[in-house]
FIKOLZA-1660 file (N, C-alpha, C; in steps of 0.1 Angstrom, whole numbers, plus 5000, padded with zeros to 4 digits):
% residues 134
   i   px   py   pz ch aa at
   1 5970 6014 8244  A  M  N
   1 5970 6005 8255  A  M CA
   1 5984 5994 8251  A  M  C
   2 5993 5993 8258  A  S  N
   2 6003 5981 8255  A  S CA
   2 5997 5968 8255  A  S  C
   3 6003 5959 8249  A  R  N
   3 6001 5944 8255  A  R CA
   3 6001 5940 8268  A  R  C
   4 6011 5944 8271  A  K  N
   4 6015 5940 8289  A  K CA
   4 6003 5941 8297  A  K  C
   5 5997 5958 8295  A  S  N
   5 5988 5959 8300  A  S CA
   5 5974 5952 8301  A  S  C
   6 5972 5955 8283  A  K  N
   6 5959 5947 8281  A  K CA
   6 5961 5930 8287  A  K  C
   7 5972 5922 8289  A  G  N
   7 5974 5912 8295  A  G CA
   7 5970 5912 8310  A  G  C
   8 5973 5924 8316  A  I  N
   8 5973 5924 8330  A  I CA
   8 5957 5929 8334  A  I  C
   9 5953 5935 8330  A  D  N
   9 5936 5936 8328  A  D CA
   9 5929 5926 8326  A  D  C
  10 5934 5919 8314  A  A  N
  10 5927 5902 8314  A  A CA
  10 5929 5897 8321  A  A  C
  11 5942 5894 8330  A  E  N
  11 5944 5888 8344  A  E CA
  11 5936 5892 8354  A  E  C
  12 5930 5903 8355  A  R  N
  12 5922 5906 8366  A  R CA
  12 5907 5909 8366  A  R  C
  13 5905 5906 8354  A  E  N
  13 5889 5905 8345  A  E CA
  13 5889 5890 8352  A  E  C
  14 5895 5880 8351  A  L  N
  14 5893 5869 8355  A  L CA
  14 5893 5864 8367  A  L  C
  15 5902 5871 8376  A  V  N
  15 5906 5869 8389  A  V CA
  15 5890 5871 8396  A  V  C
  16 5886 5888 8392  A  H  N
  16 5873 5889 8397  A  H CA
  16 5863 5881 8398  A  H  C
  17 5865 5874 8381  A  K  N
  17 5853 5866 8379  A  K CA
  17 5853 5857 8387  A  K  C
  18 5862 5850 8391  A  F  N
  18 5867 5838 8396  A  F CA
  18 5858 5840 8408  A  F  C
  19 5860 5851 8417  A  N  N
  19 5858 5859 8431  A  N CA
  19 5843 5862 8432  A  N  C
  20 5836 5861 8423  A  N  N
  20 5822 5868 8419  A  N CA
  20 5816 5854 8423  A  N  C
  21 5819 5844 8418  A  N  N
  21 5814 5830 8419  A  N CA
  21 5818 5820 8427  A  N  C
  22 5821 5827 8434  A  G  N
  22 5823 5812 8448  A  G CA
  22 5838 5809 8447  A  G  C
  23 5848 5813 8444  A  W  N
  23 5858 5810 8444  A  W CA
  23 5866 5817 8449  A  W  C
  24 5879 5816 8452  A  M  N
  24 5887 5823 8460  A  M CA
  24 5900 5826 8447  A  M  C
  25 5907 5840 8441  A  A  N
  25 5917 5840 8434  A  A CA
  25 5925 5851 8432  A  A  C
  26 5936 5849 8430  A  V  N
  26 5949 5857 8433  A  V CA
  26 5954 5860 8419  A  V  C
  27 5961 5871 8418  A  R  N
  27 5968 5874 8404  A  R CA
  27 5985 5875 8407  A  R  C
  28 5993 5866 8401  A  I  N
  28 6007 5867 8405  A  I CA
  28 6014 5875 8398  A  I  C
  29 6017 5889 8405  A  A  N
  29 6024 5901 8401  A  A CA
  29 6038 5894 8394  A  A  C
  30 6045 5898 8383  A  G  N
  30 6056 5895 8380  A  G CA
  30 6059 5879 8372  A  G  C
  31 6048 5871 8372  A  S  N
  31 6049 5859 8369  A  S CA
  31 6057 5862 8354  A  S  C
  32 6063 5851 8350  A  G  N
  32 6069 5849 8337  A  G CA
  32 6081 5859 8337  A  G  C
  33 6083 5869 8348  A  S  N
  33 6092 5875 8344  A  S CA
  33 6103 5871 8356  A  S  C
  34 6099 5859 8367  A  M  N
  34 6110 5863 8379  A  M CA
  34 6117 5847 8375  A  M  C
  35 6128 5846 8384  A  K  N
  35 6130 5835 8381  A  K CA
  35 6128 5816 8386  A  K  C
  36 6118 5820 8391  A  Y  N
  36 6109 5808 8392  A  Y CA
  36 6098 5805 8386  A  Y  C
  37 6094 5793 8384  A  P  N
  37 6079 5790 8379  A  P CA
  37 6075 5794 8387  A  P  C
  38 6060 5803 8380  A  S  N
  38 6052 5807 8383  A  S CA
  38 6037 5812 8375  A  S  C
  39 6023 5807 8377  A  P  N
  39 6012 5811 8366  A  P CA
  39 6012 5826 8368  A  P  C
  40 6001 5830 8357  A  D  N
  40 5996 5845 8360  A  D CA
  40 5984 5843 8372  A  D  C
  41 5975 5833 8377  A  I  N
  41 5968 5834 8385  A  I CA
  41 5961 5821 8390  A  I  C
  42 5965 5820 8403  A  L  N
  42 5957 5808 8412  A  L CA
  42 5946 5809 8416  A  L  C
  43 5936 5799 8412  A  A  N
  43 5924 5797 8419  A  A CA
  43 5916 5786 8427  A  A  C
  44 5910 5787 8436  A  G  N
  44 5903 5774 8439  A  G CA
  44 5889 5780 8447  A  G  C
  45 5885 5764 8450  A  N  N
  45 5875 5764 8462  A  N CA
  45 5876 5755 8472  A  N  C
  46 5867 5747 8477  A  N  N
  46 5874 5733 8488  A  N CA
  46 5871 5723 8481  A  N  C
  47 5868 5725 8469  A  I  N
  47 5874 5709 8461  A  I CA
  47 5881 5707 8451  A  I  C
  48 5886 5718 8439  A  K  N
  48 5891 5722 8432  A  K CA
  48 5907 5733 8434  A  K  C
  49 5915 5732 8434  A  K  N
  49 5929 5743 8427  A  K CA
  49 5936 5740 8415  A  K  C
  50 5935 5753 8409  A  I  N
  50 5942 5752 8393  A  I CA
  50 5957 5768 8395  A  I  C
  51 5960 5760 8385  A  A  N
  51 5970 5773 8381  A  A CA
  51 5966 5777 8365  A  A  C
  52 5965 5789 8366  A  I  N
  52 5964 5790 8351  A  I CA
  52 5969 5804 8343  A  I  C
  53 5977 5798 8332  A  E  N
  53 5983 5805 8322  A  E CA
  53 5975 5815 8315  A  E  C
  54 5975 5826 8313  A  C  N
  54 5966 5838 8304  A  C CA
  54 5971 5843 8296  A  C  C
  55 5963 5842 8283  A  K  N
  55 5961 5848 8272  A  K CA
  55 5951 5854 8266  A  K  C
  56 5957 5863 8257  A  T  N
  56 5946 5874 8252  A  T CA
  56 5952 5871 8239  A  T  C
  57 5943 5874 8225  A  T  N
  57 5948 5876 8212  A  T CA
  57 5935 5880 8204  A  T  C
  58 5943 5889 8194  A  K  N
  58 5931 5888 8182  A  K CA
  58 5934 5880 8170  A  K  C
  59 5942 5870 8171  A  S  N
  59 5943 5858 8161  A  S CA
  59 5940 5851 8166  A  S  C
  60 5939 5841 8151  A  N  N
  60 5925 5826 8154  A  N CA
  60 5935 5817 8156  A  N  C
  61 5951 5820 8165  A  N  N
  61 5954 5813 8165  A  N CA
  61 5962 5821 8177  A  N  C
  62 5970 5812 8187  A  K  N
  62 5978 5815 8204  A  K CA
  62 5987 5804 8206  A  K  C
  63 6000 5809 8204  A  Y  N
  63 6013 5807 8207  A  Y CA
  63 6020 5806 8217  A  Y  C
  64 6016 5796 8223  A  L  N
  64 6028 5800 8237  A  L CA
  64 6040 5790 8240  A  L  C
  65 6053 5794 8246  A  T  N
  65 6067 5787 8243  A  T CA
  65 6067 5776 8254  A  T  C
  66 6077 5764 8248  A  R  N
  66 6079 5755 8252  A  R CA
  66 6081 5759 8267  A  R  C
  67 6090 5768 8276  A  K  N
  67 6095 5775 8288  A  K CA
  67 6078 5778 8290  A  K  C
  68 6070 5781 8290  A  E  N
  68 6056 5789 8296  A  E CA
  68 6049 5772 8297  A  E  C
  69 6051 5765 8292  A  V  N
  69 6040 5752 8291  A  V CA
  69 6048 5744 8306  A  V  C
  70 6061 5744 8298  A  N  N
  70 6072 5734 8312  A  N CA
  70 6074 5741 8321  A  N  C
  71 6071 5754 8326  A  E  N
  71 6068 5762 8335  A  E CA
  71 6059 5756 8343  A  E  C
  72 6047 5763 8337  A  L  N
  72 6034 5760 8344  A  L CA
  72 6031 5744 8347  A  L  C
  73 6034 5732 8340  A  R  N
  73 6033 5720 8344  A  R CA
  73 6041 5716 8359  A  R  C
  74 6055 5724 8354  A  Q  N
  74 6063 5723 8368  A  Q CA
  74 6057 5729 8381  A  Q  C
  75 6052 5746 8380  A  F  N
  75 6048 5746 8389  A  F CA
  75 6031 5738 8397  A  F  C
  76 6029 5733 8387  A  A  N
  76 6013 5726 8393  A  A CA
  76 6016 5713 8397  A  A  C
  77 6026 5710 8391  A  N  N
  77 6030 5695 8401  A  N CA
  77 6036 5695 8412  A  N  C
  78 6048 5706 8414  A  I  N
  78 6055 5713 8430  A  I CA
  78 6040 5712 8439  A  I  C
  79 6034 5723 8430  A  F  N
  79 6022 5728 8443  A  F CA
  79 6011 5723 8445  A  F  C
  80 6006 5709 8434  A  G  N
  80 5995 5703 8437  A  G CA
  80 5984 5710 8432  A  G  C
  81 5982 5715 8421  A  V  N
  81 5975 5722 8418  A  V CA
  81 5974 5716 8406  A  V  C
  82 5959 5719 8396  A  E  N
  82 5957 5716 8382  A  E CA
  82 5962 5729 8376  A  E  C
  83 5967 5722 8361  A  P  N
  83 5973 5737 8351  A  P CA
  83 5963 5738 8342  A  P  C
  84 5962 5749 8339  A  W  N
  84 5952 5753 8328  A  W CA
  84 5959 5763 8320  A  W  C
  85 5954 5763 8309  A  V  N
  85 5956 5776 8298  A  V CA
  85 5940 5784 8296  A  V  C
  86 5941 5799 8300  A  A  N
  86 5930 5806 8295  A  A CA
  86 5930 5815 8289  A  A  C
  87 5923 5814 8277  A  V  N
  87 5926 5823 8264  A  V CA
  87 5912 5830 8260  A  V  C
  88 5916 5845 8262  A  K  N
  88 5902 5851 8254  A  K CA
  88 5909 5857 8240  A  K  C
  89 5899 5852 8231  A  F  N
  89 5900 5855 8220  A  F CA
  89 5894 5866 8219  A  F  C
  90 5898 5877 8211  A  T  N
  90 5891 5888 8208  A  T CA
  90 5889 5892 8188  A  T  C
  91 5877 5895 8187  A  N  N
  91 5870 5892 8174  A  N CA
  91 5876 5910 8166  A  N  C
  92 5875 5906 8155  A  K  N
  92 5879 5917 8146  A  K CA
  92 5875 5929 8151  A  K  C
  93 5864 5935 8157  A  D  N
  93 5854 5945 8159  A  D CA
  93 5859 5949 8172  A  D  C
  94 5871 5941 8181  A  N  N
  94 5876 5944 8191  A  N CA
  94 5864 5942 8203  A  N  C
  95 5856 5929 8199  A  K  N
  95 5849 5926 8210  A  K CA
  95 5855 5914 8215  A  K  C
  96 5853 5913 8231  A  N  N
  96 5859 5900 8235  A  N CA
  96 5852 5888 8233  A  N  C
  97 5856 5878 8229  A  K  N
  97 5845 5866 8234  A  K CA
  97 5850 5860 8247  A  K  C
  98 5840 5846 8247  A  D  N
  98 5840 5842 8261  A  D CA
  98 5856 5840 8264  A  D  C
  99 5860 5838 8275  A  W  N
  99 5869 5826 8281  A  W CA
  99 5870 5811 8276  A  W  C
 100 5882 5809 8272  A  I  N
 100 5878 5796 8270  A  I CA
 100 5891 5789 8281  A  I  C
 101 5891 5778 8284  A  F  N
 101 5900 5774 8294  A  F CA
 101 5903 5757 8290  A  F  C
 102 5918 5755 8285  A  L  N
 102 5924 5740 8282  A  L CA
 102 5932 5736 8290  A  L  C
 103 5938 5723 8285  A  T  N
 103 5945 5715 8294  A  T CA
 103 5952 5714 8289  A  T  C
 104 5967 5713 8292  A  L  N
 104 5981 5712 8287  A  L CA
 104 5977 5701 8276  A  L  C
 105 5974 5690 8277  A  E  N
 105 5972 5681 8267  A  E CA
 105 5963 5688 8254  A  E  C
 106 5954 5696 8253  A  D  N
 106 5946 5701 8248  A  D CA
 106 5955 5708 8237  A  D  C
 107 5969 5714 8240  A  L  N
 107 5974 5722 8233  A  L CA
 107 5983 5712 8220  A  L  C
 108 5982 5715 8209  A  K  N
 108 5990 5711 8200  A  K CA
 108 6009 5714 8200  A  K  C
 109 6013 5708 8200  A  E  N
 109 6030 5709 8200  A  E CA
 109 6035 5707 8187  A  E  C
 110 6042 5721 8185  A  T  N
 110 6048 5722 8171  A  T CA
 110 6065 5720 8175  A  T  C
 111 6072 5722 8166  A  D  N
 111 6083 5723 8164  A  D CA
 111 6094 5733 8176  A  D  C
 112 6087 5742 8177  A  K  N
 112 6092 5751 8185  A  K CA
 112 6082 5756 8199  A  K  C
 113 6074 5750 8196  A  S  N
 113 6060 5765 8208  A  S CA
 113 6046 5752 8209  A  S  C
 114 6040 5755 8216  A  F  N
 114 6027 5751 8217  A  F CA
 114 6019 5759 8206  A  F  C
 115 6009 5754 8203  A  V  N
 115 5999 5765 8198  A  V CA
 115 5984 5761 8197  A  V  C
 116 5974 5767 8199  A  F  N
 116 5959 5764 8200  A  F CA
 116 5952 5775 8190  A  F  C
 117 5942 5767 8184  A  E  N
 117 5936 5774 8172  A  E CA
 117 5922 5778 8177  A  E  C
 118 5914 5791 8176  A  Y  N
 118 5904 5793 8180  A  Y CA
 118 5890 5782 8179  A  Y  C
 119 5891 5779 8166  A  E  N
 119 5876 5766 8165  A  E CA
 119 5881 5752 8174  A  E  C
 120 5896 5751 8176  A  K  N
 120 5896 5739 8178  A  K CA
 120 5891 5739 8195  A  K  C
 121 5901 5750 8200  A  A  N
 121 5900 5756 8215  A  A CA
 121 5880 5753 8220  A  A  C
 122 5873 5759 8207  A  K  N
 122 5860 5760 8213  A  K CA
 122 5854 5747 8215  A  K  C
 123 5859 5739 8206  A  L  N
 123 5854 5722 8210  A  L CA
 123 5860 5715 8219  A  L  C
 124 5874 5719 8224  A  L  N
 124 5882 5710 8231  A  L CA
 124 5882 5712 8244  A  L  C
 125 5882 5729 8245  A  G  N
 125 5883 5739 8260  A  G CA
 125 5871 5738 8269  A  G  C
 126 5870 5743 8277  A  L  N
 126 5859 5745 8290  A  L CA
 126 5853 5757 8289  A  L  C
 127 5843 5763 8290  A  S  N
 127 5839 5775 8293  A  S CA
 127 5841 5781 8306  A  S  C
 128 5840 5793 8312  A  F  N
 128 5845 5795 8326  A  F CA
 128 5833 5785 8336  A  F  C
 129 5818 5787 8330  A  E  N
 129 5809 5780 8338  A  E CA
 129 5811 5767 8340  A  E  C
 130 5816 5761 8330  A  E  N
 130 5818 5744 8329  A  E CA
 130 5832 5746 8337  A  E  C
 131 5845 5750 8335  A  L  N
 131 5851 5748 8348  A  L CA
 131 5851 5747 8359  A  L  C
 132 5843 5758 8367  A  I  N
 132 5842 5764 8376  A  I CA
 132 5826 5751 8381  A  I  C
 133 5822 5743 8373  A  G  N
 133 5807 5736 8377  A  G CA
 133 5795 5742 8379  A  G  C
 134 5793 5753 8371  A  V  N
 134 5780 5759 8374  A  V CA
 134 5774 5755 8364  A  V  C
% end
């Protein structure tokens, strides 16, 4: 399975998770490859609206480009939603761990990009249940 297919599958999984828990969510096809900023997922309920950049990784670290972070921030500001990064780490046995949701402020800025580490993400981030208020 290609990296792109794994990313699409992860995005779809998250959309279903929101929709099965009283929220509405849509995946934005082509996000990251069109000339306009757009998140991977838009989700919300009658109280909260969020734009999500989704990532999966087998590593303990995950990097985001400045462009990805800046475009998520720009989209969220113009659209009037909260920007979030959702990451699903996979352990060495290819067993998925739970989704972790991070604010843009939770990301560590490096010289060239932004990064988050699994252990810090677990401490700073929210679980899916915490994010949706269950």
